[in-house]
N, C-alpha and C positions, 0 to 999 in steps of 0.2 A: 324515464327517470323522474322523481318528486325531488326537487330540490328545495330546502326548505331553511329558513333562518330562527331558530329558537334560543331565547335568552330567559331566565327566570331568576330573581335573586333568592327564591326559595330553593334548597335543595332538599331532595326527597330523603329521610332519613333511612339508615339501614336499618334491615330487623335485626332483633336482638341476639338471634343466631349467630349472624353474621358478624356482629361487633363481640361478641363474646369470643368467638372462634379466634377473631384479629389478636384479641389481646392475648390468646394462649402461642399465637404465632409471634407475636412479639417475646413473650416468655421464653420459646425456643430460642430465638435469635439471640437473647442476654444471657442465658443460662448453658447455652449448649453449644458454642463456638465450633468445638473441636468434632460435633458430629457430622457424619458425612453428608454434605450438600448445604450446609447450614450457611447462611447468608453471609457470615463473614469470610468462609473459607472456600467459596465457590469457584471464584476466580483461580484463587493458587491452586487450587485442586485440578483445575480444567487447564491450566498451565502446563503443570506436572505431567498430566495424561498427554497432553500434546507432543511435551518433550520427548515422553516415552516413546511414541509414536516415531517420531524423528530419529531417536537413537536406533530403532529397528532400521532404519536406511542409512543411516552412517555404518552401520557395522556389515550390512552388505556392501556398502561401496569398499568399506576397509578389504573386504574379502576380492572385491573385483580387481582393487589395485596390487594384492598380494601375488596375483595370479599372471602379471605383467611379466614376461622373462625376456620379450626380445623387441627391438627397436621397431618392429612391422607391428606389432601389438600394440604398442605406444602411438605409432600414427594412426592405427584405425580408430582407437580411442579418441584421440585428438580431432578426427574429421567427424565422427559421430557426435562426440561433444559440443563442438565447435558449432554443429547444424542445430542440435537442440537448444543453444545458447540464444542464438539467432532468433529462434521461433519462440523462446521465451519472452523475448522483446518485443516480439510481435511484427518483425521485420521493418524494413525502411523502405522510403519513398525513393524516386530516382533522383540523382544528384543534378542540381538545378544550378545556375550561373551564381555564382558568390557576391558580384555585383561589389566587390570591395571600395572603399573610400577611405582616403587619408583625412582626419579631420585635424591633426595638427603635431608638432614635433618639440620633443624636448631633446637639450644637449647633456649629455654626463661626462663623466671623467673617462674616456678611452671607449664611449659608446653612444649613443643617441637612441631615442623612443620616437616611434610612430604610434601616434592613436590612430586605430583602425577599427571600421565595423563594416561587416560583412552580413550576409545573408544565408543562414544555414539551411533556410525553406525560402520559398518566396514569400517577401515582404516580413519575414521573421529574423530580425536584426541580431547582431552577436557584437556585442563592444569588447575589445582585446587591446594588448599593448604589444608592440613589436620591438624587441632589443636589440639593436645590430651592433657589433663592435666594429671600431675603427680597423682600417686596414682593407686590404683585397681578398674578397672571397674566392670561390664559395666556402662558406663555414658548414660545419655539422648544425644541425637545428635540433632543437629542444622544446616539445610542447609541455606546459606547465598548467594545468588543469587546477583551479581553486580549491581549497576546502570550504567549510561552512565559515567565511567571514563575511560580515555583513557588508561590509565595504569589497567585498571581491577582490579584483585583480589589485588594488591598492594597497592591500592589508602588508604590514612591514616585512612579516616573513618569506612572504612569496616576491616583493620587491627584491630583499637582499638575494635571495634565490638565484632570481632572474639576473641581476645585476652582477653576481658572481659568476655566473655561467659566462656573460657577454663580456666580462671582463678577460675571460681565459677563451674565449676565441668561440662562442657558441651564438646562434641568432636564436633567442628566445621568444614564444609566443605565449602569452599569459593571457586567458579571456575569463568573461565575467560568466558564471553559469546563471541559469535562470533563478528568480527568486533571491539575487545578491548583486551588489554594485549596482552599476547602470540597467540591470534587467528585471527588476522585478516585474511580477506578471499581472499584478492585482494593484491597481492605482485608484486614489481618490479623487473627488471631482477638481482637486487643485494638482494633481499629476505627482503625489506623494504614494510612496507603498502603503497600502492598508495593513499588509501581513509583515513586520519587522522581522520576525523568525524565518530563516531560510529553511531550515528542518519543516517547518511548520506549512510554510507554501510548498516546499517539494511534496509535502504527502496530501496536502489538498491536490495539487495536481495528479497524485498518483490515484486517488479516491475515483477521480473523474475520468482519468485515462484509461483503468481497469475495465470498466464498461464497455469499452470499444475495441478492448483487445490489447491495449497498450500500457506502459506503465511509466514512472519518472525517468526510469533509466532508457527508456526508449529515446525520449528528447536528449537527455544528457550524453549519452552516447554518440547520437548523431550530430549534435554539436562540436563535441570532439572529434569526431571523425573530418566533420568538414571543415574544424580548424587546422586539423593536418595536411589538409588538400591544400588550404591557404599558405601556412607554412611551406609545403614543398615546392609551391609555384613561384617563390621568392626567386628572384635571381641570384641574392646574395648566400640563398642554401643549396647545399648538396643533399638532392632528394634522396641519394643512397645511404647517408649517414643521419638518421632520425632517431631521436631518443623522447622518453616521457618519464616525467615526475611530478608527483603532486603527494600533497598531506591530507590526511583525514578523509574529508569528502573527495579530494583531489585524489586521494591514495585510492579510494574507490574507484574513481574514474581511469586513473593509470591501470590498476587491475583488468577491469573491463576492456580498455583500448588496446593494452599490450596482448590481450587475450585475441582480440579478434580482429587486428591489423597487421599485416606482416610487414608492414613498411617501419614498423617500429622495432629499430634494433636492439636499442639498449634502454631497459625500464628498470626505475628506482621508486616503488611504492612507499610510501613512508604513512605510518601510523594508521594502519587499517589492516595489512594483513595479519590473522589470528586464525581461528576456524570457525565456521558456524556451530558447531557442536559446541565448543567453548563460548562463544559468544551467546549463545540461547541458554547455556548453564549460568551466565555470569548476568552480565547485563540485558539480556534480551535482545529481539531486534530494534534495529534502528529505523532511522525514516523511508520514506518509500522507495528512494533509490537504490535503497541496498538490500532489496526484498523481492525477487524475481518469482511470479507464479511458478509452482511447482519445483522449485531449485532444489528441495531435499530428495524430493522422488527422481528428480534426473541425476542426482550423483553429483551435482555441479557444486564442490567446496573451492574455499580459498586457495588451496594447493593448485585448483585447476586451473586458475587463471595465469598461472607461473607454468605448469607443465604442457598447457596448451600451447605454448611459444617456445617450447624447449626443441632446440638447445639455445636459444639466444640470449644474450647476458642478462641475468635478472637479478638485483640486488635489494634485499626485504631491508627498510629500514622500521626500527623498532623503539619502543620507548620502556624502561623498567616497571613504571608507574602509571603507564598507558590505561585507559579503562578498556582498550581491546586488548583483551586477556594476551599476557606473554607467553603462556605455557603452550596456546594455541598456537601463537606465532613458529614458536621451536619445534612444534609438532608438524606444521605444514612445512617448514623448512626442511625438516629430516625427510619428508615424504618426497618430495621438489628434489631434494641432493640424490635420492636414489634413483628417480628417474632418469636424471642426468647423468650420473654416472651408468645407466643402464646405454644409454645413448652415446657414452664416450666423453663428455664434456664436464666432469665433474667440477672445474674452475668456472664454470658459466654461471653460476648461481650460489648467492652469499646471504649472510645475515650480518646485520651490524645493529647492537643493540646499546642503547644508551642511557643513563642512570638518570632520565627525567621525566616528566609528566608527558602528557599527549601534547604533540605540538611538532613544528617546523623548527628545530632549535640547531644552534650553528652545528653541532655535531653531527645531526642528520644531514642538513646541508654542505658540508665539507665532504663528508661522507659519498653523497650523492654526486657532487662535482669530481669527484678522484675516480669514482666508477664511469661517467661519462667520460672523461679524458682518457681511461684507459683504454675503453673499447671503440668511443668513436675518433681519438687522436690519435690513437696509439702512445699517449704519456704516459705511463706508469710512475707517478710522482705523489710526493705529499703535501699537494697544495693546501694552502688555509685559505680561510675567509677573514680578511683584514677589516677593519671597521671603515663606513664609507657614509655619505648621507643619502637618505632615501628622500622620494619626492612626497608632496602632500597630496591629501586627496584630490584636490581641487586640480592640481597641475596633472593629474593623470586622466581628469573627466575628458570622454571622448565626445559628448553631446553636450548640447546647448543648455538643456535643461536637468542633467543629470539623470533622464531616463530613456532610454529608446523607444519605448512605447508612449511616450510624449512628444519626443523629436518627430518621430516619422510616422506615428498613427499606424503602426504598421497590425502585423497578428500576434495575439500572445499564446503561449501553448493553449489557453483555455478555448482559444476561438479553433484554434485546428481541431482541437479534440470536439467542439460544438459540429464543425462541419462534417468530421468524418460520423457523429451522430445523426446527422442530418441525413446523410449518404445512407446509411444503413438503415435508418427508419423508411426512405423511401424505397430501398428495397423490401424490407418487410412487408410494405404495404402493395407492394407487386404482388408477393409472394402467394401462392395458390399449396402450401404444404398441408397435408390432412392434420385434423386435430390429434390424433394419435400420433403420427409421427412428431408434431410439435411437442408434445409432452414429452416423447422419448429423447429428442435434443435438449431441452430443458433440463430434465433428470440427468444427461450426460455432463451439462455444465456444472450443476450441483454437486456430482462424484455421487449420485444417488444410490445409496444401498437400501433395499429395502427392509426395514426393521421385522423384527420379530415383536410380539406383544411385550410391553414392559414388564418386569418381574418385581414383586414387593419383594425388599431385603431387609427393610427395618422400618418399625411402627412406634412411635412416640408413646409410652404409656400415658394413658389419661387422656391423650388429646384426638384430634382427627388427621393429624399430619402422618405421613408416612414418606418414605425412600423408594422410588423405581429404578432399575436398573434398564437402562434402554439399550444398552450395548456392555461389554466387559469393559470397566472401568469409568463408567459414565454411571451417576447417580443424579436422580432429579426430585426435588420436594415438590410433591403434591398435597394440598391440604383440600378437603372436606369441609364447606362450609356451611350447607344445608342439605337435609334429606326430604325430597320431595316426593309424594306418591305418583304425581302426575308432572307430566310437562318436559318428559325424556330428561338427560343430561346438557347441562351447560359446561363447556370447559374453559374457562378463561386463562388465557396465557400472558404473563407479566414478567417484568422485566425486575420488579422488586416489590416485595411484601408491602411496602408502603404505598402502593398504589390502588389498594385494593380498595379502601372506602372509597376514593375518588371514583376511581370505575363503577363501582356499583350504584353509587349516587348519580354519576352522569347517564349512565344507561337507563335508569331508572326516569330521569327527568327528560329523556327522550320519547318515554314511551317503551322503551325495552326492558324491563325489570328482569333480574336474574330469577329465573322459575325453575322447578325440577330439582334436581339434584344438581350440586352447583359447585366445580372444583375449581381451584388456581394451581397452576404450575409453573413453574419457573426453568425455562430450557437450559442448557449446560453453558456454564461460565457467564451466568446473570446472575445478579444479586445486587451488593454493595455498589454502591456509585461511586465511593472515596477511591481515590487514587493515592499514588506515592507522592514525593514532592513534586509541585507543579512543576511542569517545563514546556508546557505550550502543548505537547502532544495531547491531552486531555480532551482537546477540541475535537478528537476522533473517538471519541468513547471510550471508558477505563477499560475496556477489552481489546484497546488498539494490539497492544504484544499478541494477544492470542489471536486475533483476527489474521496479524502476519505470519505468524507459526502454521495458521491453517491454509495459508494459501501457498505456502512452503511445500505443504502435504498435498495440494492439489483438493484440498477438502474445505471448500468455501464455509465460514461459520454458519452462514445462513443457511445451507443445506445440512450442515449438521444438526443444527437447531429446529429444523423443520421435520427430520428422522426422529427427533424426541416427541415433538406432538404427535406424528403418526404412531409410533410408538404405544404411547399413552394411551391414544384413542381407541387402538386396538385392546389393550389390557381393561378398558372400562367396558368396552361390550362385550367382552367374555364375561365381565362381572354381572353387567346388567340386562343381557340378552337382547342383544340389537334395538335399544331406544333410539329415538330420535336425538341428534346431535345441533347443539347450538355452540359453534367454535368463536371465541372472542378474542382479539387480539387488540393491547393496547401500545401505543409508542411504537418501540423499534421491535416488538413482536409483533407489528401488524403484517409486515411483509411475509415473515415465517408462516402466521396464520393464514394469508392469502396462499403459499405455496402448498401448505398444508392441506388444506381445503380444495387444492387444483389435483393433488396427486391421492387424496380421499375422497372417493365420489358419495360414499355413505353421508357425509355431513351434511345437513338440511339447511343449515341456516348459520350465515358468516356475519359477523358484525367487527366492524374496524372502528378505532378510538383514535384520533389523532396521529394516524399511520401516515408514512410519506407516500404522496400522490403518485410521483413516478420517480424513475431514476433519472429521466430526463432532465427533474430539476436540479439535480445534481451537476448536471453538464453546465445549465443555464446560471446556477447561483454563483458558480465558481467557489464561495466559501459556504461551505457544508457543515453539518455539526452531528458528531456521531455516527457516521455515515460508513465507516470503513468495513465495519462488519456485515453491513447491509448489502455489500457489491458482490457481484460474480464476475468474474473474468470475462470477456466476450459477449456480455448478456445481451447486448443492444444488439448483436449482429443476429439474435434469434426472436427476441422479446423485450418487452417492457412490462411493469407493475401492471398498468390497465389493461395490457392484451391478457394477464392472468385472470382478471377480475372478469373479462368479458367471456373467459372459458368455463365460468362459472355458473352462466346461464344452463336452466331458467331457475336455480335454486336461489334464495331469499339472502341479498346481499344488500346491506346496509352500512355505509361509511358516514362517521361522523367526525367531521369537524379535521379533514384531511391536512396536511401540512406539507411545506415545502422542506428543502433540503437543510435549510438552516434552522428549522423548528417553528418558522410563523405559518399562522393559520393562512390557507389558501381563500381566495375572495369567490364570489359565484362566477366572475369571467373567465377565471383561471380554472377553476373546477369543470365547468360547462367545456372548455375546449378540451382539457385533457381526458375527460370522460367522455367524450362525445359518442367515441364507436363502441364503448361497454353499452351505452344509452341504445345504441342501434342494435345491438345485438341482442338485448333483452326483448327490444319491439320486434325485431324478426321471428325470434321465438314465442311471441307473444306473451310474455311475461312481464312487461315494463312494471309492472306494479310490485315484482318482485326486487327492482332495484330503486334505492333511495342514497340520497345525499342530504347530511342534515349539518349545515353550516352553522358557528358559532357568530353570534354578534360580533360585528367588529368594532 
């Protein structure tokens, strides 16, 4: 391996041919926004393509539901789907001692509150509040997972729900989710949260967790199951009478928990239940915990969270003006009602709609309270929620510092993921799987479909730009910037046409000028980096919604985009007669090119510019930028990006300015560590001179 540091204030100017062609590309972008594959339309077109693929599965699922005619058929489907649900979560660890501790008490009117901290996993702490009614128990218990409130369990709506339940004879456990309240998972040097948005931190967890075969819901559900263990263990609680309710993100967790844990006799998810189909057609996928790999392919819809527990009593709480589509809520209710009727318990599933926006408003809380009283206390009355005082955030604080990680110096979810990544790397290092078998495993992870040569479907008159169809419904822009008589073909894979100038100049500056016939292509769904109104989720890339849809379909975006590159390569060979191929990838297209070269052994030369150094850095950095579309579920059980690089030996591989997960450049020491075994592979093949890493000056 040649490891060099280069810098120069003088940039090599592009040829007139490339510059002139770049102006024509800008023309196309400005004047042809409606054309297939144009920059401004790329993501919208691709989202609609993915939505169309999802609809095929939604329709298949509808047909499956229509065939359910007997209770036995319903039970068989419940068993199959619950097993698939657990598999999608990546499974759970063995239960370990909760080691609960009560850190404080509060007295309310007719109830008391205990401040509790327990360990859902060894050294992984959960902060919670236990509301206990006055009087003699045992009482029915209710678990209340929080929605996406920054202050978690201290949010007023959740306090009011808990206090109201406690005043009516329920023991209630409300706990902080990760990334909220006293359980932020990324703290600064002062012990304060570095990421203030819970949805952002949840999705950062999701990006890293996917690599080891888990997801954010894996941690969220396990916390909920262990919280239920703690609630059921309390002597004040009748463990045979347990309920669960939550709003928004807490509605999500209620839906998951009520489908998976038979101890939950009564459930009332609020402001979450709609349908995946309507969700995708309206606001699109949400944060990581609400997106399970392969969920659409499995046929796991919102209605299944209800019918997996049928015929246990379930109340769907909705809001007319929620961003979770109300039409989807009623469609889901209708399906659930039919299944409950089939089982002979039509009265055990209901829906309550309130003319409110998203939230756990008084109407939803009162309906929940009445539902819990009906089924857990056998009291069918119309109680209401009176006005009463709530506690301050500081009064409800369970820890000394306000953060469990700062108090106990325990394990964050990122630490747990990192340990699993290290375990998987150790197994990979000991593995002796033959190269071809390894490649087959990688293709399986990517849901690889061997593509046909791309077909030209449109050519812009007077330009060198055309659109190639790599599979039905997928159009890829391809731009020829120079025609060379010698030097073969150079295909540059880029995210956005604005990168053309910079890439060409940087390659020339590092002694790798674009030669031969030079093409630039943009894989599916890439293009304009602009996003909608900022939400914080843009940290994961402008294509984060498309990335989640692709995961639902079990077709990771990285795999789909790799198919585009291989398809275009096949087409170019047909046109040019098997010339030498130089494949170049920049930025987020670097891993795409790396996979394409691994799958296409006719590529002679590979260059990566500012490409992600490894997936391991996503786990190490915690805060990653634009990486959601770059990860493959379960990848680290099989390979990491440097393993793929090593498989390219003895072909020429040059890596320029590799970057870490947050986009910062790697220093020499880090690059040496990550690429050590790549260097060894090239030396073993007696091709050490074919592998180079060029670092920019720090």
